[in-house]
Each structure stands twice: as structure tokens, then as C-alpha cells.
C-alpha positions in Angstrom: -40.4 -68.2 7.0 -40.4 -64.8 5.5 -41.4 -61.7 8.0 -42.6 -58.4 6.6 -41.2 -55.6 8.6 -43.0 -51.9 8.8 -40.3 -49.5 9.9 -40.0 -45.8 10.9 -37.2 -43.7 11.3 -35.5 -40.4 11.9 -33.0 -39.8 9.3 -30.9 -37.1 10.7 -28.4 -39.4 12.1 -28.4 -42.2 9.1 -26.4 -42.2 6.0 -29.5 -43.1 4.2 -31.1 -46.6 4.2 -28.1 -49.2 2.6 -25.5 -50.6 4.9 -22.1 -48.9 4.2 -18.9 -49.8 5.8 -18.0 -47.5 8.5 -21.2 -45.5 8.2 -24.4 -45.5 10.6 -27.2 -46.6 8.4 -30.8 -47.8 8.7 -30.1 -51.3 7.2 -26.8 -51.7 9.1 -28.4 -51.1 12.6 -31.4 -53.3 11.7 -29.1 -56.2 10.4 -26.6 -56.0 13.5 -29.9 -56.1 15.7 -31.0 -59.4 14.2 -27.6 -60.7 14.3 -27.3 -60.1 17.9 -30.7 -61.1 18.3 -30.5 -64.3 16.4 -26.8 -65.4 17.7 -25.3 -68.7 16.9 -29.0 -69.9 15.3 -28.4 -71.9 12.2 -28.4 -70.3 8.8 -26.9 -67.1 7.4 -27.0 -63.9 9.5 -30.6 -62.6 8.1 -30.4 -60.0 5.6 -33.1 -57.0 4.6 -34.6 -56.6 1.4 -36.5 -53.2 1.3 -39.3 -51.4 -0.4 -36.9 -48.4 -1.1 -33.6 -47.2 -0.3 -33.6 -43.4 1.2 -30.7 -41.4 0.7 -28.5 -39.8 4.0 -30.9 -37.5 6.1 -34.3 -38.4 4.4 -36.6 -40.0 6.8 -39.1 -42.7 6.8 -42.8 -43.3 8.5 -43.9 -46.1 6.1 -40.6 -48.0 5.0 -41.3 -51.5 4.4 -38.7 -54.4 4.3 -38.6 -58.2 4.3 -36.2 -60.8 5.7 -36.2 -64.2 5.8 -35.7 -66.3 8.8 -35.0 -70.1 9.6 -37.3 -71.6 12.2 -34.0 -71.7 14.6 -33.9 -67.6 14.1 -37.4 -66.7 14.7 -36.9 -68.8 17.8 -34.0 -67.2 18.9 -35.8 -63.8 18.0 -38.7 -63.8 20.2 -38.2 -67.0 22.5 -41.6 -68.5 22.2 -43.2 -71.1 20.5 -47.0 -70.1 19.9 -47.2 -69.7 16.4 -48.5 -65.8 14.8 -47.0 -64.6 18.0 -43.4 -65.5 17.3 -43.8 -63.3 14.5 -45.1 -60.5 16.3 -42.9 -60.6 18.7 -40.0 -60.1 16.5 -40.8 -56.4 16.1 -40.5 -55.9 19.9 -37.3 -57.7 20.1 -35.9 -55.5 17.2 -37.2 -52.3 18.7 -35.7 -53.4 21.7 -32.5 -53.7 20.6 -32.6 -50.3 18.8 -34.3 -48.5 21.6 -31.2 -46.6 22.9 -30.8 -44.3 20.3 -34.5 -44.1 19.4 -34.5 -42.7 16.4 -35.4 -46.1 14.4 -38.3 -48.3 15.6 -39.8 -51.6 14.1 -43.6 -50.9 14.3 -44.9 -54.0 13.3 -43.9 -57.7 12.1 -46.2 -59.8 10.1 -45.7 -63.3 8.1 -45.8 -62.1 4.6 -48.4 -63.9 2.3 -46.9 -65.7 -0.5 -45.3 -64.0 -3.4 -44.6 -61.0 -0.9 -41.1 -59.3 -2.1 -41.2 -55.8 0.0 -39.1 -54.1 -3.3 -40.5 -56.0 -6.4 -44.0 -56.3 -5.0 -44.8 -52.9 -4.6 -47.2 -50.9 -6.6 -46.2 -47.4 -5.6 -44.2 -45.3 -3.3 -45.3 -42.0 -1.6 -43.2 -39.6 -0.2 -44.0 -35.9 1.4 -41.7 -32.9 1.3 -42.3 -29.7 3.5 -41.0 -26.6 2.7 -41.3 -23.6 5.4 -41.2 -20.7 2.9 -42.8 -18.0 5.3 -41.5 -17.2 8.8 -44.6 -17.9 10.4 -44.2 -21.2 8.9 -41.0 -22.1 10.4 -41.2 -24.2 13.7 -37.9 -25.1 15.5 -39.3 -28.4 16.5 -39.9 -29.2 13.2 -36.7 -28.0 11.6 -35.3 -31.5 11.0 -38.2 -32.6 8.4 -39.0 -29.1 7.0 -36.8 -27.4 4.4 -36.6 -23.8 4.2 -37.2 -21.7 1.2 -35.7 -17.9 1.6 -38.3 -16.8 -0.5 -41.9 -17.0 -0.8 -43.1 -19.8 -3.2 -46.0 -19.2 -5.6 -47.8 -23.1 -5.3 -50.3 -22.1 -8.1 -47.2 -21.5 -10.4 -45.7 -25.6 -8.8 -49.1 -27.0 -9.1 -49.4 -26.0 -13.1 -45.9 -27.4 -13.7 -46.7 -30.5 -11.7 -49.7 -31.3 -14.0 -47.5 -32.0 -16.9 -44.8 -34.4 -15.4 -47.8 -37.0 -14.3 -47.7 -40.1 -16.2 -45.3 -42.6 -18.1 -42.3 -40.9 -18.8 -38.0 -40.7 -18.7 -37.4 -39.0 -15.7 -33.6 -38.5 -17.1 -33.6 -35.4 -16.3 -34.7 -35.7 -12.7 -32.4 -38.6 -11.8 -29.0 -39.2 -10.4 -27.7 -41.4 -13.3 -26.7 -45.3 -12.5 -25.3 -47.3 -14.8 -27.4 -49.6 -16.5 -30.6 -48.4 -14.6 -33.7 -47.3 -16.2 -34.8 -44.0 -15.7 -38.9 -44.5 -17.2 -41.3 -44.0 -14.3 -44.7 -43.8 -13.6 -45.2 -40.6 -11.8 -48.9 -41.2 -10.4 -49.2 -37.9 -8.6 -47.4 -34.7 -7.7 -49.7 -32.0 -5.8 -49.0 -28.8 -3.6 -50.8 -27.6 -0.9 -50.2 -25.8 2.5 -51.2 -27.1 5.9 -52.9 -24.7 8.4 -49.5 -23.3 9.8 -48.8 -22.4 6.2 -45.7 -25.2 5.6 -46.0 -25.7 1.7 -46.5 -30.0 1.3 -45.9 -31.9 -1.7 -47.3 -35.7 -1.9 -45.5 -37.4 -4.6 -46.4 -40.6 -5.7 -45.1 -43.2 -8.2 -44.6 -46.7 -8.9 -41.2 -46.5 -8.4 -38.6 -43.5 -8.0 -35.1 -43.5 -9.5 -32.1 -42.2 -7.6 -33.0 -38.7 -5.9 -35.8 -38.3 -8.4 -38.3 -36.7 -5.8 -35.8 -34.2 -4.3 -35.0 -33.3 -7.8 -39.0 -32.8 -8.7 -39.0 -30.6 -5.8 -36.3 -28.6 -6.4 -37.1 -28.2 -9.9 -41.0 -26.9 -8.2 -39.3 -24.5 -6.0 -37.4 -22.8 -9.4 -40.9 -22.7 -11.0 -42.6 -21.2 -7.7 -39.7 -18.7 -7.0 -40.3 -17.6 -10.6 -37.0 -18.5 -11.9 -38.2 -21.4 -14.6 -41.7 -21.1 -16.3 -44.1 -23.9 -15.2 -44.2 -25.2 -18.7 -40.4 -25.9 -18.7 -40.4 -29.0 -16.5 -42.7 -30.8 -18.9 -40.4 -29.7 -21.5 -37.3 -31.6 -19.7 -38.8 -34.6 -19.7 -37.2 -34.6 -23.2 -33.7 -34.6 -22.0 -31.5 -37.6 -22.0 -29.6 -36.6 -19.2 -29.7 -34.7 -15.7 -30.6 -30.9 -15.9 -28.4 -28.4 -14.2 -31.2 -25.6 -14.4 -32.3 -26.3 -10.6 -31.0 -27.3 -7.7 -31.8 -30.7 -5.8 -34.1 -30.2 -2.8 -32.3 -30.8 1.2 -32.6 -34.5 2.3 -34.3 -33.5 5.9 -37.6 -32.2 3.9 -38.3 -35.8 2.7 -40.5 -38.5 4.3 -41.2 -42.2 2.7 -44.9 -42.4 4.1 -46.2 -45.1 2.5 -45.6 -48.3 -0.1 -48.3 -49.6 -1.6 -49.0 -53.4 -2.8 -51.5 -55.5 -4.8 -53.7 -58.0 -3.0 -52.3 -60.8 -2.0 -53.1 -63.1 -5.0 -51.1 -60.4 -7.0 -48.4 -60.1 -5.3 -46.3 -62.6 -7.2 -47.1 -61.9 -10.6 -46.5 -57.9 -9.6 -42.9 -59.1 -8.4 -42.4 -60.7 -11.8 -43.4 -57.7 -13.7 -41.6 -55.3 -11.6 -38.0 -57.1 -12.0 -38.7 -56.6 -16.3 -36.8 -53.5 -17.8 -38.8 -51.0 -18.4 -39.7 -49.1 -21.4 -42.0 -46.3 -23.3 -44.6 -47.6 -25.4 -43.0 -46.4 -28.4 -39.7 -48.3 -27.3 -38.3 -51.7 -28.5 -38.0 -54.0 -25.8 
């Protein structure tokens, strides 16, 4: 049975999502809890597939993963035999095993619809980035999820720059390169507003993000907001074939994955198949 897990975590104490030897990660903690809970139940130890890997220090309030469980593993996880209640009990059991640290919670576990893949069925990921660029906006309670800018930023300039980035583009200038990975993405939204306290908040949504893309977009926007880069320059960088050094990547702790979106259940399998195909721009050969 494939089970969908809705997960939240404070990334401060994690070396990112992906399991790494000798390091504390969200995936490592969750798979460790799954191994403890399933014990000697039949089958290989459960492994997670996630909607989007987050970097060290990045938080999540709307992360999604899936895990495939044998009947014996599901029974071991829940110790119940009443159908749907078994799947709902996975979240309670895992969160109970993780409760000591308190920075990682499985908020919900549900039976995944046919064709569901946490990574490839997703149609968008939405991130939020918070910047305190005024003394009155700095709140020590929020220090682990809000970056600080020593200079006040002009959000109107940042909004103007964002308009030139939205759409299907090659974001090589804003991505850390990975061998064989495409940097073509559809940026669906990039907005800047201030919350009631005066914190500058970005909402960034795309079909998918390449490595460090969100933090690079924010860092470039901050360079525009401080006056170091002209707003129109960010759109020009879409013609670059490699990572730009004209701006610094924004700190990880200001970033939170807040939502992963999926199509109607009937379209999940088709979306997953389409997402696995190599991305190209309209005028590129496939």
C-alpha cells in the first residue's frame, strides 16, 4: 500500500532533507522511525520519496512524501486491523517516535490515490521567504525563520524585477549545477509584500525548482532591492548558460516550503509520466 505523508519540520537542526551518513536529516529521522516501528515485519525497510528535497537549514510546513508499505509493515506501524484507521495511525506512530526533538512532525497519513507519486505527480511547489530589513521588523522569536538584511530594501524594484522572470525559462544563472540535470523550469509566481510587522515576504511558486534556485532568486532580488543591480538585469540573466556571480544566494533559514500542489486524482499518473520526461524550451530539439 502506498501511503502519503504530510510532513512539517524546523530545518534549523537538520542537514537538509536527504539522508546522509553521519548527519541528522529529515529523511534519515523519518526512515529511522519507520525502521523502528516496522521492526522485523516482512519486506525491505521502508524508504521515502519526497516532493522536494530541502537544503540544510530550510524549513517545511507543507512537505509531502510517500512510502510503500507491506500489510505486515502497516500492521506493525499501527497495531490495528480496522482498514482506513490503520493508515491514519501511521502519522500518530511516527510522530510519537519523533516527539523527543519536537522539530519534525508527520501531520497526516492517508492512502495515496492510484498513480500518486509525491515527487513526479506534483504540479507546483510553493515556498515563502521572509526578510527583516527594518529594526522594527526584527523579532527574536522568529529569528530561525527570518533572514536579516542590513539595508532596507525597495520592494517596488523587486516586484519589477520579478515580472521579467515569470514563465518557462532556463534558470541556469540561478541554479547550482548538477551533472545531467536540466535547469529549465516554469516559474509560476514570484511576489513581494510586507506583513503587518513590516517583514518583507516572497511567495515563490514553480512546477519544480533546481538546486538552490529559490534562494538564488531571492538573493538576486535583494541585490535589486538594495540598488546594486538594475531590475531589468535579472531577466537578462535568463540568457546565461551558467550560475551568475553577480549576487549572493540568500541564507537558508529564511526559506520555508509551504505547499505542494497535485492535479485531480484521475490525472496523477499522467502528470508523473510527463514530469519524468526531460524538459526543453519550445524552440529546442527534444
